[in-house]
N, C-alpha and C positions, 0 to 999 in steps of 0.2 A: 492393209484394208481394215477400215473402220467396221465390227461386226461382231454381236453378240448373241446371246440367249438363241443357240443355233438349233434349228427346227428338227426332232427328231424324224429320220427320215422312215414312213409306215406307220405313224403316230396316231393318225387316222384310221387305219386298220384296224390298228389295235384296239382304237376304241368303240369302233364299228362289232369288232367280234365279241367286246364284251355284253353288247347290247341283246337283248332275247330277239332272236329273228319275228319281223311282221310285229314288231311292238309299236303301236302308233299311239300318240302321246297326245297330250292337249296341253297347248302352250299361250301362255300370256303375254305379247312383247309391250313395252311402255317406252315411250320417246316422249321428250320432252317437243313442242310442237315448232322446232326450228327446221327447215330443209336439209341442212346439210347433218343434222341429227336422224333426222325420218328418213332419210335418202334408204340409208345402209340397214335400217331395221325393217324396211318393206320391201328390202330386195331379199334378205334374212325371211320376212314369213312367206315370200312367192314361193322359195325354195321349200321351205318345210311343208307346205300347202301341197306343192306338188311330189314331195314322198309321203305325202299321205295323211298328216299330221294335222289337228283341228288346231287352227290359229286366230287368235285374237288380238288386236293391236290398239292399245289407249294410246291416245295421243289427241293434237288438235282437231277441233270440227271440220277446218278446212282441206284437211287431208282425207277425208270420207272415199270421194271416188279413187282417189289411189289406192288407198287400201284396199277396198273392195275390190278392185280389179285383178288384184291379185289372189282370189278367192277366200281373203281371211276375213273376218268380222271386224268391224270398226265400232268403238268404244270412244266417246267425247271424253275429254276432260273438262272439267268446271269450272266458274269462278275466275279468279286471276289465272288461275293455269291454260286456259283455254285463249289465249292471245294468237295474233296474227304477225308473226315474225317480217313479213313483209311490211309493216307499220311498227318497226321498233321504236320510232321517235314516240310512238303516244307512250311507251311503256316504258322507257329511258327518258325520262324529260330532260333530267340534270346530267346527261353522258357527258356532256361536250364542257360541261366546268371541270372533271379532271381529266388526269393524264397519269401513261402509266400502269404502274402496279395500281393506284388509286381507282384508274378505271376498269381495272378488272375485275377490282375486290365491290365495286359499285353495281356491277354485271351479276356477280355471282349472288351477291346478296338481293338481287331486285328481280331476277328471273329464274336463279335456282333455290334460293331457299325460301323465300316469302312466298313462294306456290307450293311448297311441301304440302300445307294441310289440305289443300284442295285436291291435289296428287294422291295425296294418301287415302283420302276419304272415295277417290277413283277407284284406287285399285282395291280398297276392301270392298265395294260392292261387286268390282271385276271379280275378283275372288270367291265371293258368295253366289253370285250369280254365272257363273261359268266354271267353279271349281277348275283353274288348271292343273297338271300336273307338274307345271314349271313356271316360273318366270325369268324372262330376259328382259333387261332393260340396258338404255344406251347409258353409259356411264355417268352422265349429269341427269339424269332423271333421280334427285333424291327423296322422291314420293314412298320409294320402299325400303329408307333408313330407320321407321319405325321397327319393320318387321323385322330386319338385320339386329336390330339392337334387342330385340325379345328374344331372337337366338343366341346372342353372347352371352342372356341371362338363363339360359337352359330351357326357355319357353318356345317349343316348338310347333306352333300349330298352323304353321302355313307352308307352304309347298317351298323348294327349294329356290333362291335368288340367284342368279348369276349377272354377271353383266359383261356389254361389249364395249369395249372403247371406242368411240368414234371421234375422238381429239388426240390430240399429242399426249401421250400415256403421262401422267401425273402421279409420281408417289417422292416423297422428300426419301434422301440420301444422302450420306457424308460423299458421294461420289461425283453428284450434279448441284447445280445450285437450284435455287428454289424456282417452282413453276413460275412463270410469267416474267421472268427477267429476260429472257431470250438469250441467257449469257451461256458461251462455248464450257463445257466442260475444262478443265484446268487439273493437267495430271499429279503427281505426288502428296507430298504430305502436305505442301501450300495448299494445295487445290483443295484438300480435305479439311484443312482449317479455314479457309473461305468458305467451302459451303456449310461447316457446323456454325460458324457465325452468320451468315445470311440465313439460315434457316431458323436460327434464333431470332433473330430480329425481323421477319417475315411474320413466322406464327405468333410472336407473342407480343408483338407490337402494331406491325402494320394490319395483320389480319387480326387483332382480337377484337376489335367491333364485330367481323361476320363471324368468328367464333362464337362469340356472345352470342350473337342472334339464333345461330344454328341451336346452340344447346338449348334456348329459350323456346323455343319451338317446341323441339324434342319433350321438354319438359310439360307445354302444355297438353301434348298428346299422351301425359302418361307415361314417358320413356325417361331413362337416364342420358346424362352427358353424351357426347359424343367419344369414341374412346382412343381417337387419334384427332389429325389436324383435320380441317374441312377439307382441303384439297388433296386428301389420301385416302377417298374414300374407296380406293381400288384394293386395300389393306382389308375391308370388312365385309365384301361379296365372298360368297364360297366359292365363285371362279369368275375370274376376270379374264375376258377373252379379247386382249389389245388386236385391233385391225393395224395392219400393215407389215412391213418385213421386219425380223428383231433388227435387221443391220441399219434401218434407219433411227433407231434409237440406241442412246449414249448409254453405255452399260452401268449397272448397278450390283456391285458384288452382296448387297444385303437386301435384292429383290424378293418380295413376298412369295413363297414358294405357290402361291395359288394364282399366280397369274402366268396365262399362257399365249404365244403370240400366234396367231392363226391366220395370216396373209390378209389379202386385201377384199373388201367388197365392192366391187362394182357395179352400182345401178344399172338397169339398163338405157341405154340413149333413151331420153325422150324424142317423139317425133316432132320434126321442125318443120315438114314440110318438104317442098323440095329445094333442091340445092342450090343456091344462090349463083345468077350465069357466069360469075368468074372464076367457079370451082374448078375450071378446065387448067387455070392458069396454075394451079397448086400442082405442077407437074414433074418437082426435082429441077426445074434447069436454073433455079436460084434458091437462097435458104429461106424458109418460110420462118416467120417468128408470130407466135400467138401471144396475145395480150387479152386481157380481162381482169375487170374487178369483181366477178361473181354477179350473185343476183340479188344481194342485200347491200354491201357497200357500193354502191353504184350509183349512189344520188349525186355524187361530183366527181365527173368523171373526168376532172382535171387531174384527181389523183395520181392516178397511173398511167391510164391510157393516151391523156395529153402529151405527158411527157413523153413516152414512147413512140408515139408519132412525129415529134419534133424532135428527138435525140435520132431518129433511126431515117429520117426523111432524105438524106443523102448518102445512106448505104444500100450497096448491091442484094437487098432483101426485100420480100415478099412480109408485109407487116398484115395479118389479119386479126380484126377485131371481135369481139363478141362483148356486144351492150349489155347482155342479161336482162333483156327485157328493155331496155331505154330504144327510147327513137333514135335512129343513126342519125336522123337529121339534126341531133343535140351534139355531135362532134363537128358541125361546122364541113368545110370543105377540106377535103383528104389529101394528104401531099398521092404525089403520083404511085407511090410504091404502097398505097395502102388501101386495104378492102375492107367490108365491114359489112355485118349482118348483128340483128338482135339476138339470135338464137345458132348455134351451129353444132352438128351431130360430132360430140368429140370423138366417139369410138372411128369416126371416120378421120377427122382432123388429125388427132395425134399420129396416126400414122403417117401422114406426110408433113410434122413439125419438126423443127431443129431445134427450137428453143421456145420453152414457155415463160412466159413474165406474168406474174402472178402476185395477188395480193395475198398469197398463202393461206390460202383457205385448204384444210388440211385434205377433204374429199379431192379436189383438183389437182393439187398433190400428188396426192395417191394415184390419182386417173394419169397422169403425167406418166410416174415412176412405172405405172405399170405398162406404158409402151416405150419404157427407155428412153424418153425424154428431158434433157437438161434442163435446169430452172433456175431463170433470176427473181428472186422473190423478194419483196418490198411488202411487208406487213408490220403493224406498230399497236392494232387492237385486237382485244379478245386473247384468244391463243396463237394468232399469228405470229407475233416474235418467237415464240417455242418452235414454231414450223418451220420459219426462216433460220433459226438459227440451226437445226437439223439437216435442213438444207447444204449450211456450210459444214456444217460435221462431216458427214456422209460423203461427202465431196460431189455431190451430184450437183453441185450449182453456184451462183453467186449471191450471197447475202447483204442486201443494198443497206438493211440497219434505218430504214425509215419507211414507212407507208407514204410517203409524200419526196420521192425521190426527184432530183432535177434531170431536164433532160439529158445532160451530160452525163449523169451517173446511171442513167437507164444503157446509153448508148455504150459507155465503157463497161456496163455489164455483161451488154451480147457480145460486145467485141471479145471478151476474156472467154467466152463460155464457145464460142464459133472458133477461137485460135486455139485452145488449149482440147485436145482430145479424148481427156483424161475425165472430163466431165460427161461425156456421153459415155465413155465405156464405163464410167461407174453406176450411171442412172442404168446403163442396159444389166450391168450385174444385179442393182434391184431387180430389174423387171424379170431378170430370171430368177431370181429368188422368190417373189411373188408368184411365177407362174409354178413354183415348186410346192406352193401350200394347196390343200384341197381344202380351200376355206369353210364352204357351205359342209362338207362331210364333217370337219372339225368341231362347227357348233353343233352339229347335231348330235354326235357322237359325244359332247361334252354334257349337253343337254338331257340325252337319254341317261348315262352315265349318272347323273346327279340325280335323276328320277329312279333309277334302281336303286342306287343308295338310301335315297331318302324312304322309300318301300321297305327296306330292307330293318331301317331303324324305326319303321313303325310298330308299334304293339298289335299284336293280333287281335282281329276282331273278336266280342265275345261270341258265343255259338250262341245259336238261335232256339228261343224255347222250346 
């Protein structure tokens, strides 16, 4: 069974024991204004507030109500950093011109790098006005890079900065292919040679313009060039807390020692109103197959939902569709074995689901795994090839290796998962592993340990005259 970076039992208890009793802190949490990035940050904010800490969340203006509902304060990003992820086509007008890793590079440049000056201005303002004891950012929030570069030069005038990985873990290694290619690990010497060559190709050629853009922005802010590849920011944070079980991640023998796997953050299920009238049909009399394209990549429901409905129309299963907010009428006439709603309560649905068909969003995949549900993954944009690869590598499901599968491919994938109990067994193993993490306790412990370590390094205040 694949699995690495084993989580040491009792680690959270040892961390908590190192923290002064009743030591409440003031934290600044930062996120790009993208639902899948913000949701875990908001869940962490809620937990920290409930533990008695003071929390401010810096993210897009559209998330104000969701942040304030946790008891945390909200601060809005400004300029081009405050975009609306529900209208991504307005911010990525040329995206359809690119494919594969070129599309990933376009996304990284436009969403995560060009926004850095506005993000950094907001971070500086928040530090000045909120005086946080520590900063926790989601891993793609690059607006703290100038602070981290100051720290590498020995100029530490800012609080400790930690990151939480809300996407598949990204760190170049001789043991894995470059991030974005979605290639399975290849064992042995030939695999390591392949990875080294591909890493050189991606870093020095494919992502040369992206690296140059990032460095130019750092220079414009009075900082030096990045010390590592632009997708290796996990190397520069003081602590990098990767969400998800370690068994979902291919092993790296050269993994940076500052990385910790802390389990899965499951945001509370949003209120979706009354259950649909067909809910009682989820009674276990036939296998339930759930399919969704999430809430962003759902403009064209024929990418995945359409082929699923067509491919499974003659199967003795109940197909449950969530359109992610799109009108159900856009699906047209449903097959006799299909039911649909705009939104469904995942905390209830996943307990009744036998197979989850997804376009491989990281959050939805982790939610399914936390309930031991095997997966059919069909992702080909953003980080989704990496999620799909991990589904295959970890043995929890089938990777269709495309974002627009045929009806036959979907049917074959579902048939394979239902016929082979090893997929469910492996998904349940990861569910058990996820349940073994005290995720919120680990995050609080790492934050508090960073605060205490920072305080111990600060020079003593001069005595009052």
